[in-house]
Phi, psi and omega in degrees: 000134181292142180295152179288131179270130177256125175284099184291337180284318179293319176300316177298322179291320174304317177290320179301314178293326177285326174295324180300320181286329172292312178302324181291324186276323192241342182091164187289314189294318187271349179289141181239152174301323179299318177295323175294318179298323178293317183291329180277346183071038176224164179283164181298321178301326177293317176306313181298334181294330192253330186218123188286337185194180185291327176305310178300324183294314181287325176285327172289331170299318177294319181291323182293319186290318177297330170297320182291318172305313183295325180296326183279321188278320188310321177301334183283337188271068180275112181287350180272345184274154175301147186302321181299314182294322176302313186292322176297320183292324177290323177296315179294314179298320181294312176307309180303318179298310180292333174289334183273322178255008187302331182293343179272014180300329178300328174299319185291325175298311182294322182292322180297319168305312180298318184293331177293341185253350182226119186300325182294321178296324179294316173307315187291320175297314180300319179296315175305306181300314179295327180294317181294311181300319180295325178299316181288323183301311178312311179298314178300316174301317176301318179295326173298311179300324176287340182089002179277335174255150184306145177297329180272004180296130175273102182301322177299310181298314179298317178301313181296316183296317178300314184290318181297328176298315182301325176300313179292318180299321181294323176298316181293320182294326181284319184275341184224059184299347179275004177270199175306144175293163178302321179298314182301315183293323181294321184296315181294309183303310182298325176298308182302308182301318179295326180303316183275354182255325187296140173294145173285108181259009184275355185066024182086007179289147177292000000 
């Protein structure tokens, strides 16, 4: 019988996503390799084949989650579409992604605590935030070139504001679920943000 071929990339992702759920439920300090192996449906030895320790596991878990997010977001990042349309598409895709993975917000909180104590984890988080902000900054710069955004718009500041708003919105959504939905908050924020960003195309008419 031919040996079974293992897709190592998929197996690593399976273990990382299982670890993410364990970290979200029990926290970094109380998580054990044994608990992760049970959640992933593999032996402890298999976990160690891909991750040497818990630090590698939690960083791998963040990387796997980001890959899942980007797979959902990337179709919305259409460089051929007008910047305003692309921004709306990104916002909708982001809300959909968070709605799918939102119960794992506790993992992000746990990871931020871990990153505060571990330089390597902090670098990974900083790279993630900077990558998202830079994507938005390029989009806002494109909107200025198109003439759809105000000429005096600061793309870097606008991108940071947009990205930071999502962090706060997710926190409110997860801690006060009886309030407005994430989509309602996103629609309202985007409407307010665009009112301040859009170029005046009326030619000065009242």
